C-alpha positions as CSV (number, residue, x, y, z in Angstrom):
1,M,23.7,-26.5,0.0
2,K,22.9,-24.1,-3.4
3,K,23.0,-21.2,-2.9
4,I,20.4,-18.9,-3.4
5,A,21.5,-15.0,-2.3
6,K,24.4,-12.9,-3.4
7,F,24.2,-10.1,-1.8
8,H,26.4,-6.6,-2.5
9,K,27.3,-2.7,-0.7
10,V,26.5,0.0,-3.1
11,S,29.9,2.6,-3.9
12,F,30.2,4.7,-2.4
13,D,28.7,7.3,-4.1
14,E,25.2,6.0,-3.9
15,F,25.5,4.7,-0.6
16,E,27.0,8.5,0.4
17,K,23.7,10.5,-2.0
18,A,21.1,7.9,0.4
19,W,23.3,8.8,3.8
20,K,22.8,12.9,3.2
21,G,19.3,12.4,1.7
22,E,18.5,11.1,5.7
23,F,21.3,12.9,7.5
24,P,21.9,15.8,5.6
25,D,24.7,17.6,7.9
26,A,27.2,14.6,8.5
27,K,30.7,15.7,6.4
28,E,32.1,12.9,4.0
29,E,34.7,11.5,6.8
30,E,31.9,10.6,9.1
31,I,29.9,8.7,5.6
32,K,33.2,6.9,4.6
33,A,33.8,5.0,7.9
34,V,29.7,4.3,8.4
35,Y,30.6,3.2,4.5
36,E,33.6,1.4,5.9
37,E,31.9,-0.6,9.1
38,L,29.3,-1.9,6.6
39,K,28.3,-5.5,6.9
40,L,27.0,-7.5,4.3
41,P,23.8,-10.2,5.4
42,K,24.6,-13.2,6.6
43,R,24.3,-17.4,7.9
44,A,25.3,-17.7,11.3
45,T,25.3,-21.3,10.7
46,R,25.4,-23.2,7.3
47,G,21.6,-24.9,7.6
48,S,20.0,-21.3,8.9
49,A,16.9,-20.6,7.2
50,G,17.6,-16.8,7.2
51,Y,20.2,-14.0,7.0
52,D,20.9,-12.0,9.5
53,F,21.4,-8.6,8.8
54,Y,23.2,-5.4,10.4
55,T,22.8,-2.1,11.0
56,P,25.1,0.8,10.5
57,F,24.1,2.7,13.6
58,T,22.9,1.3,17.2
59,Q,19.3,1.7,18.0
60,S,16.9,1.5,21.0
61,V,13.9,-0.1,20.3
62,S,11.2,-0.7,23.1
63,A,8.7,-2.7,22.3
64,R,4.5,-1.7,23.9
65,P,2.3,-4.3,25.7
66,W,-0.6,-4.7,24.1
67,P,-4.3,-3.9,25.0
68,A,-6.0,-6.2,27.2
69,R,-8.8,-7.9,25.7
70,R,-12.3,-8.2,26.2
71,G,-13.9,-10.7,26.5
72,R,-13.5,-13.9,23.6
73,G,-13.3,-10.5,20.8
74,S,-10.9,-7.5,20.3
75,S,-14.5,-5.2,20.6
76,K,-18.3,-4.9,21.6
77,H,-20.8,-5.2,19.5
78,S,-24.6,-5.7,20.3
79,A,-27.3,-7.5,18.2
80,A,-30.6,-6.4,17.4
81,T,-33.2,-8.4,18.5
82,G,-37.3,-8.7,17.0
């Protein structure tokens, strides 16, 4: 298989600047710990079509149900008759 992508970490200084932009109260020790634990994207298997990406923190995701649709269309309209 031909390799088409390679991932690298940004420098710690660049990471720290970006992290502080999002989390201004973060301490340097905390930022270093997050940086050291970063996992680069990788393919789960040799023939995978895509990469698995990782986040440096745990987040909760909740799905909301889609609103019910009426009939065949997603909007109501009326046609004027002449």
